[in-house]
C-alpha positions as CSV (number, residue, x, y, z in Angstrom):
1,M,10.4,-50.5,-3.5
2,A,7.5,-48.4,-3.5
3,K,8.0,-45.4,-5.0
4,R,7.4,-42.2,-2.5
5,P,5.1,-39.8,-4.0
6,K,6.2,-36.8,-5.2
7,T,5.6,-33.5,-2.4
8,A,6.9,-30.0,-2.6
9,G,10.0,-30.8,0.1
10,N,11.3,-33.3,-3.1
11,N,10.0,-31.6,-5.8
12,L,12.3,-28.8,-7.6
13,G,9.0,-27.3,-9.1
14,G,7.5,-27.5,-5.6
15,R,10.6,-25.4,-4.4
16,G,9.9,-22.8,-7.3
17,V,6.6,-22.3,-6.2
18,M,7.3,-21.8,-3.0
19,Q,9.8,-18.9,-3.2
20,Q,7.4,-17.6,-5.5
21,I,5.0,-17.2,-3.2
22,Q,8.4,-16.2,-0.4
23,Q,8.9,-13.4,-3.1
24,L,4.9,-12.3,-3.3
25,Q,4.8,-12.1,0.5
26,E,7.6,-10.3,0.2
27,Q,6.4,-7.2,-1.7
28,M,3.1,-7.0,-0.1
29,I,4.5,-6.3,3.0
30,K,6.9,-3.7,1.1
31,A,3.6,-2.2,-0.6
32,K,2.2,-2.1,2.3
33,E,4.4,0.0,3.7
34,K,4.6,2.1,1.2
35,L,1.0,2.6,0.9
36,A,0.7,3.2,5.2
37,A,2.8,6.8,4.3
38,E,1.0,8.0,1.5
39,R,-1.9,10.6,2.2
40,V,-5.2,11.2,0.7
41,T,-7.9,14.0,2.3
42,G,-11.8,14.2,2.0
43,T,-13.3,17.3,1.8
44,A,-16.1,18.5,2.1
45,G,-18.0,22.0,2.3
46,G,-15.9,23.8,-0.3
47,G,-13.0,22.7,2.4
48,A,-14.1,23.9,4.9
49,V,-14.2,20.0,6.8
50,K,-10.9,18.3,5.7
51,I,-10.3,14.8,6.4
52,S,-6.8,13.1,5.3
53,F,-5.9,9.1,5.7
54,S,-3.0,7.3,5.2
55,G,-3.1,4.2,2.8
56,D,-4.0,2.0,4.8
57,Q,-6.9,4.2,5.8
58,Q,-5.7,5.5,9.4
59,V,-7.1,8.8,10.0
60,Q,-4.4,11.1,10.3
61,S,-5.3,14.3,11.1
62,V,-9.5,16.4,10.9
63,T,-9.4,19.7,10.2
64,I,-13.1,21.9,10.6
65,D,-13.0,25.5,9.4
66,P,-13.9,27.7,12.6
67,T,-16.6,29.4,11.0
68,L,-18.6,26.5,10.4
69,L,-18.8,26.5,14.0
70,D,-19.5,29.9,14.2
71,E,-22.7,29.2,12.9
72,G,-23.8,26.7,14.8
73,D,-25.4,24.6,12.6
74,L,-24.2,21.0,13.9
75,D,-26.7,19.0,11.3
76,M,-24.9,20.3,8.7
77,I,-21.0,20.1,10.7
78,Q,-22.2,16.8,10.9
79,D,-22.8,16.2,7.5
80,L,-20.0,17.8,5.9
81,I,-17.3,15.3,8.6
82,L,-19.8,12.3,7.1
83,T,-18.8,13.5,3.6
84,A,-15.4,14.5,4.4
85,I,-14.6,10.4,6.0
86,K,-16.9,9.2,2.8
87,Q,-14.3,10.5,0.4
88,G,-11.4,10.3,2.2
89,L,-11.9,6.6,2.2
90,D,-13.1,6.4,-0.8
91,L,-9.7,7.6,-1.9
92,S,-7.9,5.4,0.0
93,Q,-9.5,2.7,-1.0
94,K,-8.6,3.3,-4.5
95,L,-5.2,4.3,-3.5
96,A,-4.8,0.8,-2.1
97,E,-5.8,-1.3,-5.3
98,E,-4.1,0.8,-7.7
99,K,-0.5,0.8,-5.4
100,L,-1.7,-3.2,-4.1
101,G,-3.5,-3.8,-7.7
102,P,-1.2,-5.6,-9.9
103,L,0.5,-7.3,-6.9
104,A,-3.1,-9.3,-6.3
105,G,-3.1,-9.8,-10.4
106,Q,0.3,-12.2,-9.8
107,G,-0.8,-14.9,-10.4
108,L,1.2,-18.1,-9.0
109,P,1.8,-21.4,-12.1
110,F,-0.8,-23.4,-10.1
């Protein structure tokens, strides 16, 4: 009689790995949901431009001090907006690394 090869379906160890993967996926989903609810703000021009991002890097709000518009320096305003966007994205990415890093670093036993 020929022996059947071991597969994840008939191997207790395989089921354990699949359960660990499923638990990790569930933890990752929950962590991403929490991350999306968090907020960071990039600023420029001493707070004259503020752009808020969610933890999943979606723009939530843009605030520009009206006195900047009175000055009428379009190039400066554009530079400030760009700076605030870059800072906000950096903060959002760092937040994601902090929150998701521990989950991403979990080793699986194979």
